[in-house]
N, C-alpha and C positions, 0 to 999 in steps of 0.2 A: 850620855846616850849619843851614839854616833849614827848618822844617816846621811844619805847622798841623794841629790837630785840631779839627774842627767839632762842634757840638752835644754838648759834653762837660759833663754836669751834675755839676759838682764845684767845689771851691774850691782855692786855692793850697796850703793846709795839707794837705789830703787828697792832692793830687797829689804833693807832696814826699814824704809817707810812702809812697805807693804805689811810687814810683820809686827810693826810697832816697837822696834828696838832703836837704841841710840848708841853712838860710839862709846867705848870704854876708854879710859885714860892710858892704857898700855896696849901696845901692839907688838906682835912678833913679825919678823920679816916674812912676807907672803901669806900672812894670816891676819884676819880682821877680828877684833874682839868687840862684841856688842852686848849690851845689857838691856833688860826690861824690868822696871820696878813692878812689884806686885801690889803693894798696899800704900803707895805714896811716900814711903820712907826709903832710905837707901837699901835696906835689907829687910826681909829676904828679897832676892831678885833672881831672875833667870839670867844666865851668862852663856853666851853662845860664841863659839869660835867658827869662823867661816873661811874656807880656803877655796880659791877659784883656779881651775885648770881648764882654760878654754870656755866651753859652754857647760861644763860640769862643776857642781859645787858640792863640797863636803862640809858637813855641819857636826859640831861637837857641843852638845848642850848639857848643862848641869844647873842645879839650883843652889845658889849661895845662900846659906842660912844666916850667916853673920860675917862681919869683916874680920880680918886677921886679928888674933888676940893680942899681939904685941908688935911694936914698931919694927919694921924691917922684915917681918914675916910675910910670906906669900901664901901660906896655907890657910885654910878656912874650913868651916863646917859646910860641906857640900853634899848634895844628893845627886848621884849620877844615873839613877834609874828609879823606878817606882811609878805609881799611878800619876802623880802630878807632872813629873818630867815627861812621861810617855804621852800624856794629854797635850802638853805644850808642843812636843815634837810633831804630833799628829795635826795640831792646829797650823803650825808652820807649813807643813807639807801640803795641806789643803789650800792654804792661801797662795802658795807658789805654783800650783798646778796650772 
């Protein structure tokens, strides 16, 4: 689920703390990958990509159901919409207002 927050006077570290996420182990240039565990184990977890352009931030959120099935794979079972993902997106937007 993609959403955007405009005119957010903050930085990635502050945003992560505010919404309860931590850095993931992989990053793409210009994009921050952060995760939030749901039940104390590694999966399921929310996975959020954040891009910053000035004071505007774009977010791309999904729910990782499990880790990749075989070594070297990057694919996984993920939910990109639905009630749970929408609820988490709304929670994030409310915290960052």
